[in-house]
C-alpha positions in Angstrom: -52.3 84.5 12.3 -50.3 86.8 14.6 -50.8 86.3 18.3 -50.4 90.0 19.0 -53.3 90.7 16.7 -55.5 88.2 18.6 -54.4 89.9 21.9 -55.2 93.4 20.5 -58.5 92.3 19.1 -59.6 90.6 22.3 -58.7 93.8 24.3 -60.7 95.9 21.8 -63.8 93.6 22.0 -63.6 93.8 25.9 -63.2 97.5 25.8 -66.2 97.9 23.4 -68.3 95.9 25.9 -67.1 97.8 28.9 -67.7 101.2 27.2 -71.4 100.2 26.8 -71.8 98.2 30.0 -69.2 98.9 32.7 -68.5 95.8 34.8 -67.1 95.9 38.3 -66.3 93.8 41.3 -70.0 92.6 41.8 -70.4 91.3 38.2 -69.4 88.2 36.2 -68.4 88.1 32.5 -68.8 84.8 30.8 -66.4 84.1 28.0 -66.8 81.4 25.4 -64.0 80.8 23.0 -63.3 78.5 20.1 -59.5 78.8 19.5 -60.1 76.7 16.4 -62.5 79.3 15.0 -60.1 82.1 15.8 -57.6 80.2 13.5 -60.3 79.9 10.8 -60.9 76.2 11.4 -64.1 74.3 12.3 -65.0 74.5 16.0 -63.4 71.7 18.1 -60.9 70.7 15.5 -57.7 72.7 16.0 -57.5 73.9 19.6 -54.5 76.1 20.3 -52.7 76.9 23.6 -51.0 79.8 21.9 -54.4 81.4 20.9 -55.8 80.6 24.4 -52.8 82.3 26.0 -53.2 85.5 23.9 -56.9 85.7 24.7 -56.3 84.9 28.4 -53.6 87.6 28.7 -55.9 90.2 27.1 -58.8 89.3 29.4 -56.6 89.3 32.5 -55.0 92.7 31.6 -58.5 94.3 31.3 -60.0 92.4 34.2 -57.2 93.5 36.6 -58.1 97.2 35.7 -61.9 96.8 36.1 -62.2 94.1 38.8 -65.0 92.0 37.2 -65.1 88.3 37.7 -64.5 86.0 34.8 -66.0 82.6 33.9 -64.4 80.6 31.0 -67.0 78.3 29.4 -66.0 74.8 28.4 -67.2 73.0 25.3 -70.2 70.7 25.1 -68.1 67.7 26.1 -68.2 69.0 29.6 -71.8 70.3 29.2 -70.5 73.9 29.0 -69.3 73.9 32.6 -67.3 76.9 33.6 -63.9 77.7 35.0 -63.9 80.3 37.7 -61.7 81.3 40.6 -62.7 79.8 44.0 -63.2 83.3 45.3 -65.8 83.9 42.5 -67.6 80.7 43.3 -67.7 81.6 47.0 -68.9 85.2 46.5 -71.7 84.2 44.1 -72.6 81.0 45.9 -71.9 78.8 42.9 -72.0 75.1 43.4 -68.7 73.4 42.4 -68.5 70.2 40.3 -65.5 67.9 39.9 -63.8 67.8 36.6 -60.6 69.2 35.1 -61.0 70.6 31.5 -58.6 69.3 28.9 -58.2 70.5 25.3 -60.3 67.6 23.9 -62.8 67.6 26.8 -63.5 71.2 27.8 -61.6 73.0 25.0 -58.2 74.7 24.7 -59.4 78.0 26.2 -61.0 76.5 29.4 -58.1 74.1 29.8 -55.6 76.9 29.5 -57.5 79.2 31.9 -57.8 76.3 34.5 -54.0 75.9 34.5 -53.4 79.7 34.8 -55.9 80.8 37.4 -54.6 81.0 41.0 -57.3 78.8 42.6 -59.6 77.4 39.8 -62.8 75.5 40.4 -65.5 74.2 38.1 -69.2 75.2 38.2 -72.1 74.0 36.1 -74.3 77.1 36.1 -74.1 80.8 36.5 -76.2 83.8 35.6 -73.6 86.2 34.3 -74.2 89.9 33.9 -72.5 90.0 30.4 -70.9 87.7 27.9 -68.6 87.5 25.0 -68.8 84.6 22.6 -65.8 84.2 20.3 -66.5 81.6 17.7 -70.2 80.9 18.2 -69.8 78.7 21.3 -73.3 79.4 22.6 -72.9 81.2 25.9 -76.6 82.3 26.3 -77.4 79.6 28.8 -75.1 81.3 31.3 -76.5 84.8 31.0 -79.1 86.4 33.2 -82.7 86.0 31.9 -82.9 89.2 29.7 -79.9 89.4 27.4 -79.4 92.5 25.2 -77.1 92.4 22.2 -74.0 94.7 22.3 -72.5 95.9 19.1 -68.8 96.6 19.1 -66.3 98.0 16.6 -65.0 94.5 15.8 -67.0 91.7 14.4 -64.2 89.1 14.7 -61.2 88.0 16.8 -58.9 86.4 14.3 -61.3 84.6 12.0 -63.9 83.9 14.7 -67.3 85.6 14.8 -67.9 87.7 18.0 -71.2 88.2 19.7 -71.6 90.2 22.9 -74.4 90.7 25.3 -75.3 92.6 28.5 -78.2 91.8 30.7 -80.9 93.8 32.4 -83.7 93.1 34.9 -87.0 91.9 33.5 -89.7 94.5 32.8 -92.8 93.3 34.5 -96.4 94.6 35.0 -97.8 95.3 31.6 -99.3 98.6 30.2 -99.9 100.2 33.6 -96.4 99.6 34.9 -94.0 102.5 35.4 -90.3 101.8 34.8 -88.7 105.1 35.7 -89.6 107.9 38.2 -90.0 111.4 36.9 -87.0 113.6 37.8 -87.7 116.3 40.4 -86.6 119.8 39.5 
């Protein structure tokens, strides 16, 4: 599998999400990745720094342009903890935990991101505004309460299935509730 294809596909997936749900400096995107699945292998069996690097570079290139915050989800061996920049943890008042992800305990993607970010910290919980799951890593626990599927032009990165979601506030109040004001002429 060509790493340039993985980079290009990741950028396209991100762009598809941003076209439907623009993210900016006040929002977090959670990213779960199985580099094994990207390579066509069973999740957790063939972690790859090269695949992680291609995905990380694509995410950072897009993130720099749009300014959103990123959270890289670890695997179940670290209870799906997340790698974020210290600045992100401070802005969103996220409680830090002490652990350093490794390829066999956290996953190749999270371990790679931890080594690349300027000031990485680990957190256990977030409520992200949107998410991308590459390889069925189960990111839903880290999204705000009402997640809405987003369909993009690509269904895979490499050989890994891609699922995307945006979030919205809860609709409350029942049949008498009003959700939008009528526009004045």
